[in-house]
BAVEXKOL-889079 format. One line per field, with one value per residue: residue number from 1; residue in three letters; y, z, x negated of N, C-alpha, C in turn. Coordinates in Angstrom, 1 decimal. Layout:
! residues N
num <- NUM:...
residu <- Ala:...
nc2 <- Y:...
nc3 <- Z:...
nc1 <- X:...
cac2 <- Y:...
cac3 <- Z:...
cac1 <- X:...
cc2 <- Y:...
cc3 <- Z:...
cc1 <- X:...
***
This chain:
! residues 124
num <- 1:2:3:4:5:6:7:8:9:10:11:12:13:14:15:16:17:18:19:20:21:22:23:24:25:26:27:28:29:30:31:32:33:34:35:36:37:38:39:40:41:42:43:44:45:46:47:48:49:50:51:52:53:54:55:56:57:58:59:60:61:62:63:64:65:66:67:68:69:70:71:72:73:74:75:76:77:78:79:80:81:82:83:84:85:86:87:88:89:90:91:92:93:94:95:96:97:98:99:100:101:102:103:104:105:106:107:108:109:110:111:112:113:114:115:116:117:118:119:120:121:122:123:124
residu <- Met:Lys:Gln:Ile:Pro:Ser:Ser:Leu:Arg:Ala:Trp:Phe:Val:Leu:His:Phe:Met:Val:Asp:Tyr:Leu:Phe:Ala:Ile:Pro:Leu:Phe:Ile:Ala:Pro:Ala:Trp:Leu:Leu:Ser:Phe:Phe:Gly:Phe:Thr:Val:Ile:Asp:Pro:Val:Thr:Ala:Arg:Leu:Val:Ala:Ala:Ala:Leu:Phe:Ala:Val:Gly:Gly:Ile:Ser:Leu:Leu:Ser:Arg:Asn:Glu:Ser:Val:Asn:Val:Tyr:Asn:Ser:Leu:Leu:Lys:Leu:Lys:Ile:Ile:Trp:Ser:Val:Ser:Ala:Ile:Ala:Gly:Leu:Leu:Leu:Ser:Leu:Trp:Gln:Gly:Ala:Ser:Ala:Leu:Leu:Trp:Pro:Val:Val:Leu:Val:Phe:Gly:Leu:Phe:Cys:Gly:Ile:Trp:Ser:Tyr:Tyr:Phe:Trp:Arg:Leu:Arg
nc2 <- 4.9:3.8:0.7:-2.0:-3.4:-6.9:-7.9:-6.4:-7.2:-9.9:-9.4:-8.4:-10.8:-12.4:-10.8:-11.1:-13.8:-13.8:-12.0:-13.6:-15.8:-14.9:-13.8:-15.9:-17.8:-15.8:-15.0:-17.4:-18.6:-16.6:-16.3:-18.3:-17.7:-15.0:-15.4:-16.7:-14.6:-13.4:-12.0:-11.5:-10.6:-10.8:-9.7:-11.1:-10.0:-7.6:-8.7:-10.2:-8.2:-7.0:-9.2:-9.2:-6.8:-7.6:-9.6:-8.0:-6.2:-7.9:-9.6:-7.8:-7.3:-9.8:-9.9:-7.6:-7.8:-7.8:-5.3:-1.8:0.8:3.1:1.9:0.4:2.5:3.8:1.6:1.2:3.5:3.2:0.8:1.8:3.7:2.0:0.2:2.0:3.2:0.8:0.1:2.3:2.0:-0.5:0.0:1.9:0.2:-1.6:0.2:0.7:-1.6:-4.0:-7.4:-8.4:-10.2:-9.1:-7.7:-9.1:-8.9:-6.1:-5.8:-7.2:-5.6:-3.3:-4.2:-4.6:-2.0:-0.6:-1.9:-1.2:1.6:2.0:1.0:2.7:5.2:4.6:4.1:6.7
nc3 <- 20.7:20.1:20.9:19.5:21.3:22.2:22.7:20.9:18.5:18.6:18.7:16.1:14.6:15.6:14.6:11.9:11.7:12.6:10.6:8.3:9.0:8.7:6.1:4.2:4.0:3.4:0.9:-0.6:-0.2:0.0:0.3:2.0:4.4:5.0:5.2:7.6:9.4:9.2:6.9:4.1:1.6:-0.7:-2.1:-4.0:-5.2:-3.9:-1.3:-1.8:-2.4:0.2:1.5:0.1:1.1:3.8:3.5:2.7:4.8:7.0:6.0:5.7:8.3:9.2:7.4:8.1:10.8:11.8:11.4:11.5:14.0:12.7:10.5:11.9:13.2:11.0:10.0:12.3:12.3:9.9:10.6:12.7:11.4:9.6:11.4:12.9:10.8:9.9:12.2:12.4:9.9:10.3:12.6:11.6:9.7:11.5:12.8:10.7:10.5:10.1:10.9:14.3:14.7:13.8:15.9:17.3:15.4:15.3:17.9:17.7:15.9:17.5:19.7:18.4:17.5:19.9:20.9:18.8:19.1:21.7:21.5:19.5:20.8:22.8:21.5:20.7
nc1 <- -42.6:-39.3:-37.9:-36.0:-33.4:-33.4:-30.9:-29.2:-30.2:-29.2:-26.5:-26.2:-26.6:-24.5:-22.4:-22.7:-22.0:-19.3:-18.1:-18.5:-17.1:-14.5:-14.6:-15.2:-12.9:-11.0:-11.9:-11.9:-9.3:-7.1:-4.3:-3.5:-5.0:-4.1:-1.3:-1.3:-1.7:0.7:1.4:3.5:3.6:1.1:-1.9:-4.2:-6.5:-7.0:-7.4:-9.7:-11.5:-11.7:-12.9:-15.3:-16.4:-16.7:-18.5:-20.7:-21.1:-21.4:-23.5:-25.7:-26.2:-27.4:-29.6:-31.0:-31.8:-34.4:-35.5:-36.6:-36.2:-35.1:-33.7:-31.8:-30.4:-29.2:-27.6:-26.0:-24.5:-23.1:-21.6:-20.1:-18.5:-17.1:-15.8:-14.1:-12.5:-11.3:-9.9:-8.1:-6.7:-5.5:-3.9:-2.2:-0.9:0.3:2.1:3.7:5.1:3.8:2.8:2.6:0.6:-1.7:-2.9:-5.0:-7.1:-7.4:-8.4:-10.9:-12.3:-12.3:-13.8:-16.3:-16.8:-17.1:-19.4:-21.3:-21.2:-22.2:-24.8:-25.8:-25.8:-27.6:-30.0:-30.7
cac2 <- 4.5:3.0:-0.7:-2.6:-4.5:-8.2:-8.1:-5.8:-8.2:-11.0:-8.9:-8.4:-12.2:-12.7:-10.0:-11.8:-15.0:-13.4:-11.5:-14.6:-16.7:-14.4:-13.5:-17.1:-18.2:-14.7:-15.0:-18.6:-18.9:-15.4:-16.5:-19.2:-16.9:-13.9:-15.9:-17.0:-13.4:-12.9:-11.3:-12.1:-10.1:-11.0:-9.4:-11.8:-9.1:-6.7:-9.5:-10.6:-7.0:-6.9:-10.2:-8.7:-5.8:-8.3:-10.3:-7.0:-5.6:-9.0:-10.0:-6.8:-7.6:-10.8:-9.5:-6.5:-8.0:-7.6:-4.1:-0.8:1.7:3.9:1.1:0.1:3.8:3.9:0.5:1.4:4.6:2.5:-0.1:2.6:4.2:0.8:-0.3:3.1:3.3:-0.4:0.2:3.3:1.4:-1.6:0.6:2.5:-0.9:-2.1:1.2:0.6:-2.8:-5.2:-8.5:-8.2:-11.0:-8.2:-7.2:-9.7:-8.3:-4.8:-6.0:-7.6:-4.4:-2.5:-4.7:-4.3:-0.5:-0.3:-2.4:-0.4:2.9:1.9:0.9:3.9:6.3:4.1:4.3:8.1
cac3 <- 19.7:20.6:20.5:19.3:22.3:21.7:22.7:19.7:17.4:18.8:18.2:14.6:14.1:15.9:13.7:10.6:11.8:12.6:9.3:7.3:9.4:8.1:4.6:3.3:3.7:2.7:-0.5:-1.3:-0.1:0.6:0.6:3.2:5.6:5.3:5.7:9.0:10.1:9.1:5.6:3.2:0.2:-0.7:-3.4:-3.8:-5.7:-2.7:-0.3:-2.1:-2.2:1.6:1.8:-0.4:2.1:5.0:3.1:2.6:6.1:7.8:5.4:6.0:9.7:9.3:6.7:8.7:12.2:12.3:10.9:12.4:14.7:11.7:9.8:12.9:13.4:9.8:10.0:13.3:11.8:8.9:11.3:13.4:10.4:9.1:12.4:13.2:9.7:9.9:13.3:12.0:8.9:10.9:13.5:10.7:9.2:12.6:13.0:9.6:10.5:9.9:11.9:15.5:14.7:13.5:17.1:17.6:14.4:15.9:19.1:17.3:15.4:18.6:20.4:17.7:17.5:21.2:20.9:17.9:19.6:22.9:21.0:18.8:21.8:23.6:20.7:20.3
cac1 <- -41.6:-38.2:-37.8:-34.7:-33.2:-33.1:-29.4:-28.7:-30.5:-28.3:-25.2:-26.2:-26.5:-23.1:-21.6:-22.8:-21.2:-17.8:-17.7:-18.5:-16.0:-13.3:-14.8:-15.2:-11.5:-10.3:-12.3:-11.5:-7.9:-6.5:-2.8:-3.5:-5.5:-3.2:0.0:-1.5:-1.6:2.0:1.6:4.4:3.2:-0.4:-2.6:-5.5:-7.6:-7.4:-8.0:-11.1:-12.4:-12.0:-13.8:-16.6:-16.9:-17.1:-19.8:-21.8:-21.4:-22.0:-24.8:-26.7:-26.5:-28.3:-30.8:-31.7:-31.9:-35.7:-35.9:-37.0:-35.1:-34.5:-32.8:-30.7:-29.6:-28.4:-26.6:-25.0:-23.6:-22.2:-20.7:-19.1:-17.5:-16.4:-14.8:-13.1:-11.6:-10.5:-8.9:-7.1:-5.8:-4.7:-2.9:-1.2:-0.1:1.2:3.1:4.7:5.9:3.0:2.9:1.9:-0.6:-2.9:-3.5:-6.4:-8.0:-7.7:-9.3:-12.2:-12.9:-12.5:-15.0:-17.6:-16.9:-17.6:-20.8:-22.1:-21.3:-23.0:-26.2:-26.2:-26.2:-28.7:-31.2:-30.9
cc2 <- 3.6:1.6:-1.1:-3.6:-5.8:-8.5:-7.5:-6.7:-9.4:-10.6:-8.8:-9.8:-12.6:-12.0:-10.7:-13.0:-14.8:-12.9:-12.6:-15.7:-16.3:-14.3:-14.8:-17.5:-17.1:-14.7:-16.2:-18.8:-17.7:-15.6:-17.3:-18.4:-15.8:-14.3:-16.2:-15.8:-12.7:-12.1:-12.1:-11.7:-10.1:-10.7:-10.0:-10.9:-8.2:-7.5:-9.9:-9.4:-6.8:-8.0:-9.8:-7.7:-6.5:-9.1:-9.3:-6.6:-6.7:-9.5:-9.1:-6.9:-8.7:-10.4:-8.4:-6.6:-7.8:-6.3:-3.1:0.0:2.5:3.1:0.8:1.4:3.9:2.9:0.7:2.5:4.0:1.6:0.7:3.2:3.1:0.4:0.8:3.2:2.0:-0.4:1.1:2.7:0.3:-1.1:1.2:1.3:-1.5:-1.1:1.1:-0.7:-4.1:-6.2:-8.1:-9.2:-10.3:-7.7:-7.8:-9.1:-6.9:-4.9:-6.4:-6.4:-3.4:-2.9:-4.3:-2.8:-0.1:-0.7:-1.5:1.0:3.0:1.9:2.1:5.0:5.8:4.3:5.7:8.7
cc3 <- 20.4:20.1:20.4:20.4:21.6:21.7:21.5:18.5:17.4:18.4:16.7:14.0:14.4:14.9:12.3:10.6:11.8:11.3:8.3:7.7:8.8:6.5:3.8:3.0:3.0:1.2:-1.3:-1.3:0.6:1.1:1.9:4.4:5.9:5.7:7.2:9.9:9.8:7.8:4.7:1.8:0.2:-2.1:-3.3:-4.3:-4.5:-1.6:-0.6:-2.1:-0.7:2.0:1.3:0.6:3.4:4.7:3.2:4.0:7.1:7.3:5.7:7.5:9.9:8.6:7.3:10.2:12.7:11.8:12.0:13.1:13.7:10.9:10.7:13.1:12.2:9.7:11.1:12.9:10.8:9.6:12.1:12.5:9.9:10.1:12.8:12.1:9.6:11.0:12.9:10.9:9.4:11.8:12.7:10.1:10.3:12.8:11.9:9.5:10.2:11.1:13.1:15.6:14.3:14.7:17.4:16.6:14.9:17.1:18.7:16.7:16.5:19.5:19.7:17.6:18.8:21.3:20.1:18.5:20.8:22.4:20.2:19.7:22.6:22.8:20.4:21.2
cc1 <- -40.5:-38.2:-36.3:-34.5:-32.9:-31.6:-28.7:-29.0:-29.5:-26.9:-25.1:-26.0:-25.0:-22.1:-21.6:-21.9:-19.7:-17.3:-17.6:-17.4:-14.7:-13.4:-14.6:-13.8:-10.7:-10.7:-11.8:-10.0:-7.2:-5.1:-2.7:-3.9:-4.5:-1.9:-0.1:-1.3:-0.2:2.3:2.5:4.1:1.7:-0.9:-3.9:-6.7:-8.0:-8.0:-9.4:-12.0:-12.7:-13.0:-15.2:-17.2:-17.4:-18.4:-20.9:-22.1:-22.0:-23.3:-25.9:-27.1:-27.5:-29.6:-31.6:-32.0:-33.4:-36.3:-36.2:-35.8:-34.4:-33.4:-31.6:-29.8:-28.7:-27.3:-25.6:-24.0:-22.6:-21.2:-19.7:-18.0:-16.6:-15.3:-13.8:-12.1:-10.7:-9.5:-7.8:-6.1:-5.0:-3.6:-1.8:-0.3:0.8:2.3:4.2:5.3:5.1:3.1:2.1:0.7:-1.8:-3.6:-4.9:-7.4:-8.4:-8.7:-10.7:-12.9:-13.2:-13.7:-16.3:-17.8:-17.6:-19.1:-21.7:-22.3:-22.3:-24.5:-26.7:-26.6:-27.4:-30.0:-31.5:-32.0
***
């Protein structure tokens, strides 16, 4: 039976921390956080829904860090879909004129997408 590498477990904990680092201020003070990234029109309802998704995806990383290979495979698929769709949405927004300050967010999602993809193929 395949074992979960300790490095993947560590990435899951780091993922929790990164997601919550963004989710908490996005949930509490969406205008403040989004204005930092160059947004001029801010819908706090939509921002808080994004924060809720970050709480869920990051939270499940922490809660599932000691689970089985089957759970990790499912979560890695979810994380790959989440990161690819986030990258696509962010790139579309940049193409339509969003602030260039979104590029670091694209890079964070890209980094995690690469990590999740690597481990997904490694566990197969």
